[in-house]
N, C-alpha and C positions, 0 to 999 in steps of 0.2 A: 159870167155865164148868163146867157140871155134866154135859153130854152127853159121854160118853166118846168118841163118834165124832169130835166136834170137837177134843177134846184130842189124839186120835191124829193127826189131820190136821195140827194145829199142830206136834206133835213131829216128824213126818216132814219138814215144811218147814224147821224149825229144823236138823234133821240134814243137809238138803241144803246149807245154808250151810257147814256144817263139812266135809262129805265131798266137796263139789263133784260130787255125784251127783244128777241131776235125778230127780224122781218122776213117776209116771204121772199124768195129769190127774185131779184130784179129781172133776170132773164125770162122768168115765167110771166111776170106781170107786164113787161114791156119788151117783147121779143125783137123789136126793131133797134134796140140799143147796140151801138158799135163799141169796139174797144176804145176808140178815141172819145166817145161819149163817156165811157166808164172812167177814163183818166180825168175828164173834166169834173166828174162827180167826186173823184178822189181829191183833186186839187181844191175844189170848193170847200171840202171839209178841212183840209190843211190850212186854207186861208182863214177859216173860222178859228181854228186853234191858235194860229199866229196872232190874230186880233185879240185873243184872250190871254196872250202872254207866252205862249209856247215857243220853244226854240228848236229848230231842226238840228239834230246832232249827227245825222247820218242817213243812210238809205239801206234798203234790203232788196235782194233779188229773190224772186220766187219762181216756181215752175222750171227748175233747172234740170230735172231728171226727164229722160225721154218717156218714162212711164207716165208721169204726170201730164206731160204735154200731149201724149196720145189720149189720155183720159179726157182732157178738156178740149181736144181737137185744135190745138195750136202748134205752131212751129217755132216759137220763141218764148223766152221767159217774160216775166212781168216785174214791176218794181213798186215799192212803197216807201213811205217816209218814216224815219225814226226820230221821235221827239225826246227831249230830256226826261220827261216823266216816265218814259218806257224803260229806262235803265234801272235795273235792280242790283243791289249789292250782293255779291256771292255770300251764301250762308245766312243772310238775313231772311226771316220768314216772309213769304209772299202769300198774300191772302187770295185764295182761289175764288172767293166770292166777288172779287173785283172784275171777274171775267164771266163770259157766258158759257163757252164750251172749249176750254183751253187745251192745247197740246204743246209738246216741246219738240224741238229739232236741234241736233248738234251741228254746229257750223264752225268754220275757221274764219274768224273776224279779221278784217284788215283795218289797221289804224294808219291814217295818212300822215306823212311827215311834211308834205308840201301840197300846194293847190294842184288840181288836176282837172282839165277841161277838154271835152270832146267837141265835135266829132273828130275822127281821124287818129285817135290815140291807139298806139300799138302796144303789144305785150311788154317790150323793154321799157317804154315810157311809163306804163302803169306800174311796173315793178319798182322803178326808180322813185315813184311817188309814195310807196309804202314805207312807213317807218318800221313797223313790226306787225306780227300777227299774234292773235290771242285765241285760246280755246273759248268757245261761246255756246250758250244755249239760247235759242230763240223761242220765245213764247208766241205761238200763233193762236188766233181766236177768230171766230166768224160771227159777225152780226147778222148773218144769213141763217135762217132756221135749219137745224139739223145738218149743217155743212152741205146743203144741197146747192153746190156752187158750180157755175160755169165760168168761163174766162171773164165775162163782163162783171159777174158778181164779185169775184175776188179782186179784180182790178179796182172796181168802184169802192170796195171795202178796204182800201189801203193795203192791198195784197195780203189781206188777212193778218196784218201786223197786230201785235199786242204788247210785246216787251222783249227784253233780252238781259242775259246775265253774262258778264265777261269774267274770264279767269284773270289771274294776276301774274302769270308768267309770260312775259313778252319774248318772242323769238324772231330773230332777223330772217327775212324772207329768203336771203341768199344762202341760208344754212340748211334748208329743208326742201325736199321735193313735195310740193303740196298735193300733187296728184296721187302720190303713193302713201300719204299719211292715212293710217288706219284708225278707226274709232269704234269704241264700244259705248253704247248708251245703256246706262245702268240705273234701274229703279229699285230702291230698297235692297241693294246688294245683288240683284239678279240682272244679268245681261238680257235686255229686251230687244235690242237691235244692233246690228253691226254694219259698217260701211267704210268707205274710203273717199279721199278727196276727188278721185276720178269720177265719182258720181255727179259732180257739179260741172256739167258742160265739158267734161274731160279733165278739167283742173279749175279750182276756184279762181285762179287769175284770169281765166277766160270770162268768167262771170263779171269780174271787175271791169275788164275791157268793154264788154257788151254794155254794162250799165253806164260807164263813163260816156261812151259814144251815143247811147240812146238818150240820156239826159242832156248831153251837149246839143243834140238836135232840137231840144225843147228850151235851150237857153239856160240850162242849169249846170253849174260847175261845182266841183267838190272843193272844200276848203281844208287846209291842214288841221289835223286833229279830229276830223270826222271819222266815224266808224262805218264800215261797209260790211254788211252780211251778204255773202255771195250765194247762199243756198245750202240746203241740208245735205249731209253726207249719208243719211239714213232716212227711212220712212219716219213720219211723225208719230208721236206716241201720246195718248191721252193722259192728262195730269189727274192725279188723285190727291185730294186733300189729305195732309198728313204725311205725304211721301217725300223722300229725298231722291232727287234725280241727279245723276252725274254723267258728264261726257268725258271719256278718257281717250285722249289722242296720243298716239305713239310719237314720241319726240317733241310734243308740244305741251304736255302736261294735261291737267284736267280742270273742270269747272263744275261746281256743285250748286244746285238750287234746292231750297227747302220750301215746301208748300204747306201753309197753315190752313 
């Protein structure tokens, strides 16, 4: 990265992780930023994490619903990186103090059984690369103050990634119609949101194809064993300390997160 503006933005976001102090929206302070600039800012942070010993274990897709795309004025999703430290064990308490303004989203996670590289990957090729799917909860967070994000803000901020919790019941992808899978998001025994797989670009598999081809154009390929989060099937929901949140998927089982 040669543009000092982008370097400064990356440094400020990295500092926000350490200090737990959110920064003002990049889009307000630097209105000339493009989406490509934002990805450069994201990748600069990932490079720093890798230099410090982090390992990329997967990727996430965001902005998969038409409502969110309209809200941010875009016509395509975005993506972020998932590192090993973002993976939390189901039922193990998660400290909300580790985040700034966390929310949860229920997702159907793909676990790859073979390498997969775009561009040009089709739906059948993507399906063949999937070993199984798991119920998942994604933790999203924003290092941008008050979630005042535009597209460049969330892209620069690693697509608002924070963590994920995976369920323990694997399901073969050829035994379920992912678009028709319904989900209840439950907090402390109360259903707070409902949705279905079709909310994710018509089907979560479409998000996997989009991500594979988009990253392939940037020279990034998936490796066997990596986890792909394709996007939320419901609206996101703010996390409360002391709460228990579960995502219950018809035919796929459930996943539970405990927040301390």
